[in-house]
FIKOLZA-1660 file (N, C-alpha, C; in steps of 0.1 Angstrom, whole numbers, plus 5000, padded with zeros to 4 digits):
% residues 145
   i   px   py   pz ch aa at
   1 7410 5853 6149  A  M  N
   1 7400 5843 6151  A  M CA
   1 7386 5849 6149  A  M  C
   2 7384 5861 6156  A  I  N
   2 7371 5867 6155  A  I CA
   2 7368 5872 6141  A  I  C
   3 7379 5877 6134  A  G  N
   3 7377 5881 6120  A  G CA
   3 7373 5870 6111  A  G  C
   4 7378 5858 6113  A  R  N
   4 7374 5847 6105  A  R CA
   4 7360 5843 6108  A  R  C
   5 7355 5844 6120  A  L  N
   5 7342 5841 6124  A  L CA
   5 7332 5851 6117  A  L  C
   6 7335 5864 6118  A  V  N
   6 7327 5874 6112  A  V CA
   6 7326 5872 6097  A  V  C
   7 7338 5869 6090  A  R  N
   7 7338 5867 6076  A  R CA
   7 7329 5854 6072  A  R  C
   8 7330 5844 6081  A  G  N
   8 7323 5831 6078  A  G CA
   8 7308 5833 6080  A  G  C
   9 7304 5843 6087  A  M  N
   9 7290 5846 6089  A  M CA
   9 7284 5856 6079  A  M  C
  10 7293 5862 6071  A  S  N
  10 7288 5872 6062  A  S CA
  10 7292 5869 6047  A  S  C
  11 7300 5859 6045  A  D  N
  11 7305 5856 6031  A  D CA
  11 7300 5842 6027  A  D  C
  12 7298 5840 6014  A  N  N
  12 7296 5827 6008  A  N CA
  12 7306 5823 5998  A  N  C
  13 7318 5830 5999  A  R  N
  13 7329 5828 5989  A  R CA
  13 7342 5831 5996  A  R  C
  14 7352 5824 5991  A  A  N
  14 7366 5827 5995  A  A CA
  14 7375 5826 5983  A  A  C
  15 7385 5834 5983  A  E  N
  15 7395 5834 5972  A  E CA
  15 7409 5838 5977  A  E  C
  16 7419 5832 5971  A  T  N
  16 7433 5836 5975  A  T CA
  16 7437 5849 5969  A  T  C
  17 7445 5856 5977  A  R  N
  17 7452 5868 5973  A  R CA
  17 7465 5868 5981  A  R  C
  18 7476 5873 5974  A  P  N
  18 7489 5873 5981  A  P CA
  18 7489 5881 5994  A  P  C
  19 7480 5891 5995  A  D  N
  19 7480 5900 6007  A  D CA
  19 7469 5897 6016  A  D  C
  20 7462 5885 6015  A  S  N
  20 7451 5882 6024  A  S CA
  20 7456 5881 6039  A  S  C
  21 7447 5886 6048  A  P  N
  21 7451 5886 6062  A  P CA
  21 7449 5871 6067  A  P  C
  22 7442 5863 6060  A  D  N
  22 7441 5849 6064  A  D CA
  22 7451 5841 6057  A  D  C
  23 7461 5835 6064  A  S  N
  23 7472 5828 6058  A  S CA
  23 7467 5816 6049  A  S  C
  24 7456 5810 6052  A  R  N
  24 7451 5800 6043  A  R CA
  24 7447 5805 6029  A  R  C
  25 7445 5818 6028  A  L  N
  25 7440 5824 6016  A  L CA
  25 7450 5832 6008  A  L  C
  26 7463 5829 6010  A  R  N
  26 7473 5836 6003  A  R CA
  26 7477 5829 5990  A  R  C
  27 7472 5817 5988  A  G  N
  27 7476 5809 5976  A  G CA
  27 7490 5805 5978  A  G  C
  28 7496 5801 5967  A  R  N
  28 7510 5796 5967  A  R CA
  28 7518 5801 5955  A  R  C
  29 7531 5803 5957  A  T  N
  29 7540 5806 5946  A  T CA
  29 7551 5796 5948  A  T  C
  30 7553 5787 5938  A  Y  N
  30 7563 5777 5939  A  Y CA
  30 7575 5779 5930  A  Y  C
  31 7587 5776 5934  A  A  N
  31 7599 5776 5926  A  A CA
  31 7600 5762 5919  A  A  C
  32 7589 5758 5913  A  I  N
  32 7588 5744 5907  A  I CA
  32 7582 5747 5894  A  I  C
  33 7586 5739 5883  A  P  N
  33 7581 5741 5870  A  P CA
  33 7566 5740 5869  A  P  C
  34 7560 5748 5860  A  F  N
  34 7545 5748 5858  A  F CA
  34 7539 5735 5856  A  F  C
  35 7545 5726 5848  A  D  N
  35 7539 5713 5845  A  D CA
  35 7538 5704 5857  A  D  C
  36 7548 5705 5866  A  Q  N
  36 7548 5697 5878  A  Q CA
  36 7537 5702 5887  A  Q  C
  37 7536 5715 5889  A  V  N
  37 7526 5720 5897  A  V CA
  37 7512 5718 5892  A  V  C
  38 7510 5719 5878  A  W  N
  38 7497 5717 5872  A  W CA
  38 7493 5702 5874  A  W  C
  39 7502 5693 5871  A  N  N
  39 7499 5679 5873  A  N CA
  39 7495 5675 5887  A  N  C
  40 7503 5681 5897  A  A  N
  40 7500 5678 5911  A  A CA
  40 7486 5684 5915  A  A  C
  41 7483 5696 5910  A  A  N
  41 7470 5703 5913  A  A CA
  41 7459 5694 5908  A  A  C
  42 7460 5689 5896  A  L  N
  42 7450 5681 5890  A  L CA
  42 7448 5668 5897  A  L  C
  43 7459 5662 5902  A  L  N
  43 7458 5649 5910  A  L CA
  43 7452 5652 5923  A  L  C
  44 7455 5663 5930  A  V  N
  44 7449 5666 5942  A  V CA
  44 7434 5667 5940  A  V  C
  45 7430 5675 5930  A  A  N
  45 7415 5677 5928  A  A CA
  45 7408 5664 5924  A  A  C
  46 7415 5655 5916  A  E  N
  46 7408 5643 5912  A  E CA
  46 7409 5632 5922  A  E  C
  47 7420 5631 5930  A  E  N
  47 7422 5619 5938  A  E CA
  47 7422 5621 5953  A  E  C
  48 7427 5633 5957  A  D  N
  48 7430 5635 5972  A  D CA
  48 7419 5641 5980  A  D  C
  49 7410 5648 5973  A  V  N
  49 7399 5655 5981  A  V CA
  49 7386 5647 5979  A  V  C
  50 7380 5643 5990  A  K  N
  50 7367 5636 5990  A  K CA
  50 7356 5645 5985  A  K  C
  51 7347 5640 5978  A  R  N
  51 7335 5647 5974  A  R CA
  51 7338 5659 5964  A  R  C
  52 7349 5658 5957  A  W  N
  52 7352 5667 5946  A  W CA
  52 7351 5660 5933  A  W  C
  53 7345 5667 5923  A  E  N
  53 7345 5661 5909  A  E CA
  53 7350 5672 5900  A  E  C
  54 7361 5669 5893  A  V  N
  54 7366 5678 5883  A  V CA
  54 7357 5678 5871  A  V  C
  55 7351 5690 5868  A  V  N
  55 7342 5692 5857  A  V CA
  55 7349 5695 5844  A  V  C
  56 7359 5703 5845  A  S  N
  56 7367 5706 5833  A  S CA
  56 7381 5711 5837  A  S  C
  57 7390 5710 5828  A  W  N
  57 7404 5715 5830  A  W CA
  57 7409 5719 5817  A  W  C
  58 7418 5729 5817  A  D  N
  58 7424 5735 5805  A  D CA
  58 7438 5739 5809  A  D  C
  59 7448 5731 5805  A  D  N
  59 7462 5734 5808  A  D CA
  59 7467 5747 5801  A  D  C
  60 7461 5751 5790  A  R  N
  60 7465 5763 5784  A  R CA
  60 7462 5775 5792  A  R  C
  61 7450 5776 5797  A  S  N
  61 7446 5787 5806  A  S CA
  61 7450 5785 5820  A  S  C
  62 7454 5772 5823  A  G  N
  62 7458 5769 5837  A  G CA
  62 7446 5768 5847  A  G  C
  63 7434 5764 5842  A  T  N
  63 7422 5764 5850  A  T CA
  63 7416 5750 5852  A  T  C
  64 7413 5747 5864  A  I  N
  64 7406 5735 5868  A  I CA
  64 7393 5739 5874  A  I  C
  65 7382 5734 5869  A  V  N
  65 7369 5737 5874  A  V CA
  65 7363 5725 5881  A  V  C
  66 7359 5726 5894  A  I  N
  66 7355 5715 5903  A  I CA
  66 7342 5718 5909  A  I  C
  67 7334 5707 5911  A  E  N
  67 7322 5708 5919  A  E CA
  67 7325 5701 5932  A  E  C
  68 7323 5707 5943  A  A  N
  68 7326 5702 5956  A  A CA
  68 7313 5700 5963  A  A  C
  69 7311 5688 5968  A  Q  N
  69 7299 5685 5976  A  Q CA
  69 7301 5687 5991  A  Q  C
  70 7292 5695 5997  A  T  N
  70 7293 5697 6012  A  T CA
  70 7290 5684 6019  A  T  C
  71 7296 5683 6031  A  R  N
  71 7295 5670 6039  A  R CA
  71 7281 5668 6044  A  R  C
  72 7275 5678 6051  A  L  N
  72 7263 5675 6058  A  L CA
  72 7251 5676 6049  A  L  C
  73 7249 5686 6042  A  L  N
  73 7237 5688 6034  A  L CA
  73 7238 5684 6019  A  L  C
  74 7250 5680 6015  A  R  N
  74 7253 5675 6002  A  R CA
  74 7250 5685 5991  A  R  C
  75 7252 5698 5994  A  W  N
  75 7250 5709 5985  A  W CA
  75 7263 5709 5976  A  W  C
  76 7261 5714 5964  A  I  N
  76 7272 5715 5955  A  I CA
  76 7278 5730 5955  A  I  C
  77 7291 5731 5957  A  D  N
  77 7298 5744 5956  A  D CA
  77 7307 5744 5944  A  D  C
  78 7311 5755 5940  A  D  N
  78 7320 5757 5929  A  D CA
  78 7334 5761 5933  A  D  C
  79 7344 5754 5928  A  V  N
  79 7358 5756 5931  A  V CA
  79 7365 5758 5918  A  V  C
  80 7374 5768 5917  A  R  N
  80 7382 5771 5905  A  R CA
  80 7396 5772 5910  A  R  C
  81 7405 5764 5904  A  V  N
  81 7420 5765 5907  A  V CA
  81 7426 5771 5894  A  V  C
  82 7435 5780 5897  A  H  N
  82 7442 5787 5885  A  H CA
  82 7457 5786 5888  A  H  C
  83 7464 5780 5878  A  V  N
  83 7478 5778 5879  A  V CA
  83 7484 5786 5868  A  V  C
  84 7494 5795 5871  A  S  N
  84 7500 5804 5861  A  S CA
  84 7514 5807 5865  A  S  C
  85 7521 5814 5856  A  L  N
  85 7534 5819 5859  A  L CA
  85 7533 5833 5863  A  L  C
  86 7540 5837 5874  A  D  N
  86 7540 5851 5878  A  D CA
  86 7551 5859 5871  A  D  C
  87 7553 5872 5874  A  S  N
  87 7563 5880 5867  A  S CA
  87 7577 5876 5870  A  S  C
  88 7580 5868 5880  A  D  N
  88 7593 5862 5882  A  D CA
  88 7595 5848 5877  A  D  C
  89 7586 5844 5868  A  A  N
  89 7586 5830 5862  A  A CA
  89 7584 5819 5873  A  A  C
  90 7578 5823 5884  A  Q  N
  90 7575 5813 5895  A  Q CA
  90 7561 5808 5892  A  Q  C
  91 7558 5796 5896  A  T  N
  91 7544 5790 5894  A  T CA
  91 7535 5794 5905  A  T  C
  92 7525 5801 5901  A  R  N
  92 7515 5807 5911  A  R CA
  92 7502 5799 5911  A  R  C
  93 7497 5795 5922  A  V  N
  93 7484 5788 5923  A  V CA
  93 7474 5796 5932  A  V  C
  94 7463 5799 5926  A  D  N
  94 7452 5806 5932  A  D CA
  94 7439 5798 5932  A  D  C
  95 7431 5799 5942  A  V  N
  95 7419 5791 5943  A  V CA
  95 7407 5800 5947  A  V  C
  96 7396 5798 5941  A  T  N
  96 7383 5805 5945  A  T CA
  96 7373 5794 5948  A  T  C
  97 7366 5795 5959  A  S  N
  97 7355 5786 5963  A  S CA
  97 7343 5794 5966  A  S  C
  98 7332 5790 5960  A  I  N
  98 7319 5798 5961  A  I CA
  98 7308 5788 5964  A  I  C
  99 7300 5791 5975  A  S  N
  99 7288 5784 5978  A  S CA
  99 7277 5787 5968  A  S  C
 100 7270 5777 5963  A  R  N
 100 7259 5780 5954  A  R CA
 100 7247 5784 5962  A  R  C
 101 7245 5779 5974  A  K  N
 101 7233 5782 5982  A  K CA
 101 7237 5789 5995  A  K  C
 102 7228 5798 5999  A  G  N
 102 7230 5804 6012  A  G CA
 102 7237 5818 6011  A  G  C
 103 7237 5825 6022  A  Y  N
 103 7243 5838 6022  A  Y CA
 103 7257 5838 6030  A  Y  C
 104 7259 5827 6037  A  F  N
 104 7272 5826 6044  A  F CA
 104 7276 5811 6044  A  F  C
 105 7289 5809 6047  A  D  N
 105 7294 5795 6046  A  D CA
 105 7300 5790 6059  A  D  C
 106 7300 5798 6069  A  L  N
 106 7306 5794 6082  A  L CA
 106 7320 5790 6081  A  L  C
 107 7327 5796 6071  A  G  N
 107 7341 5794 6069  A  G CA
 107 7345 5782 6060  A  G  C
 108 7335 5775 6055  A  Q  N
 108 7338 5763 6047  A  Q CA
 108 7346 5765 6035  A  Q  C
 109 7344 5776 6028  A  N  N
 109 7351 5779 6016  A  N CA
 109 7366 5781 6019  A  N  C
 110 7369 5789 6029  A  A  N
 110 7383 5791 6033  A  A CA
 110 7390 5778 6038  A  A  C
 111 7383 5770 6045  A  R  N
 111 7388 5757 6050  A  R CA
 111 7391 5748 6038  A  R  C
 112 7382 5748 6028  A  R  N
 112 7384 5740 6016  A  R CA
 112 7396 5744 6008  A  R  C
 113 7399 5757 6007  A  I  N
 113 7410 5763 6000  A  I CA
 113 7423 5759 6008  A  I  C
 114 7423 5761 6021  A  G  N
 114 7434 5757 6030  A  G CA
 114 7438 5743 6028  A  G  C
 115 7428 5734 6028  A  R  N
 115 7430 5720 6027  A  R CA
 115 7436 5716 6013  A  R  C
 116 7431 5722 6003  A  F  N
 116 7437 5720 5989  A  F CA
 116 7451 5724 5989  A  F  C
 117 7455 5736 5994  A  C  N
 117 7468 5741 5994  A  C CA
 117 7478 5732 6002  A  C  C
 118 7473 5727 6013  A  K  N
 118 7481 5718 6021  A  K CA
 118 7483 5705 6014  A  K  C
 119 7473 5699 6008  A  L  N
 119 7475 5687 6000  A  L CA
 119 7484 5689 5988  A  L  C
 120 7483 5701 5982  A  L  N
 120 7492 5704 5970  A  L CA
 120 7506 5704 5975  A  L  C
 121 7509 5711 5986  A  D  N
 121 7522 5711 5992  A  D CA
 121 7528 5697 5993  A  D  C
 122 7519 5688 5999  A  G  N
 122 7523 5674 6001  A  G CA
 122 7526 5667 5988  A  G  C
 123 7518 5669 5978  A  R  N
 123 7520 5663 5965  A  R CA
 123 7533 5668 5958  A  R  C
 124 7537 5680 5961  A  L  N
 124 7549 5686 5955  A  L CA
 124 7561 5683 5964  A  L  C
 125 7559 5677 5975  A  G  N
 125 7570 5674 5984  A  G CA
 125 7577 5685 5991  A  G  C
 126 7569 5696 5994  A  V  N
 126 7575 5707 6001  A  V CA
 126 7574 5704 6016  A  V  C
 127 7568 5694 6021  A  G  N
 127 7568 5691 6035  A  G CA
 127 7559 5700 6044  A  G  C
 128 7562 5700 6057  A  H  N
 128 7555 5707 6066  A  H CA
 128 7558 5722 6065  A  H  C
 129 7549 5730 6071  A  R  N
 129 7551 5745 6070  A  R CA
 129 7565 5750 6073  A  R  C
 130 7571 5744 6083  A  R  N
 130 7584 5748 6088  A  R CA
 130 7595 5746 6077  A  R  C
 131 7593 5737 6068  A  S  N
 131 7603 5734 6057  A  S CA
 131 7601 5743 6045  A  S  C
 132 7591 5752 6046  A  L  N
 132 7588 5761 6034  A  L CA
 132 7598 5773 6035  A  L  C
 133 7603 5777 6024  A  R  N
 133 7612 5789 6024  A  R CA
 133 7604 5801 6028  A  R  C
 134 7610 5810 6036  A  S  N
 134 7603 5822 6040  A  S CA
 134 7599 5831 6028  A  S  C
 135 7587 5835 6027  A  P  N
 135 7583 5844 6016  A  P CA
 135 7587 5858 6018  A  P  C
 136 7589 5865 6006  A  P  N
 136 7592 5879 6007  A  P CA
 136 7579 5886 6012  A  P  C
 137 7579 5898 6016  A  P  N
 137 7567 5905 6021  A  P CA
 137 7557 5905 6010  A  P  C
 138 7544 5901 6014  A  G  N
 138 7533 5901 6004  A  G CA
 138 7532 5889 5996  A  G  C
 139 7540 5879 5998  A  A  N
 139 7539 5867 5989  A  A CA
 139 7541 5855 5998  A  A  C
 140 7538 5843 5992  A  D  N
 140 7539 5831 6000  A  D CA
 140 7546 5821 5990  A  D  C
 141 7560 5822 5989  A  H  N
 141 7568 5814 5981  A  H CA
 141 7571 5801 5987  A  H  C
 142 7571 5790 5979  A  V  N
 142 7573 5777 5984  A  V CA
 142 7583 5770 5975  A  V  C
 143 7593 5763 5980  A  T  N
 143 7602 5756 5972  A  T CA
 143 7602 5741 5976  A  T  C
 144 7606 5733 5967  A  A  N
 144 7607 5718 5970  A  A CA
 144 7617 5716 5981  A  A  C
 145 7614 5707 5990  A  A  N
 145 7623 5704 6001  A  A CA
 145 7635 5695 5996  A  A  C
% end
């Protein structure tokens, strides 16, 4: 908890990594075909998250570029979702969220990523956290329930 607070007071960006100490920032690896995950990610970005506007998307590179408006000050932040296949042919989703203004985000970027991943899990029908398959060390694998 204290580590999250310190990071929130010193960072203005968050990004997923399989080895992140923050569980919200580990991204997702799904045993679900790329096209299903891609379509679900695009729907989450376009329809499920308030104050998000999809600026561009490219299914060949697996990239969705989003402008996210903050709730209080209505500042615009940048979000990038990347969907790809990993070395095991599993579909990997990574997200980066960067504040355009300020030197720290009070944890907003990490919360934004966590919310996106949770909504994506829901779109893909993987259910609550307890219904997710246990990941191998260093990864966060998810299968459809």
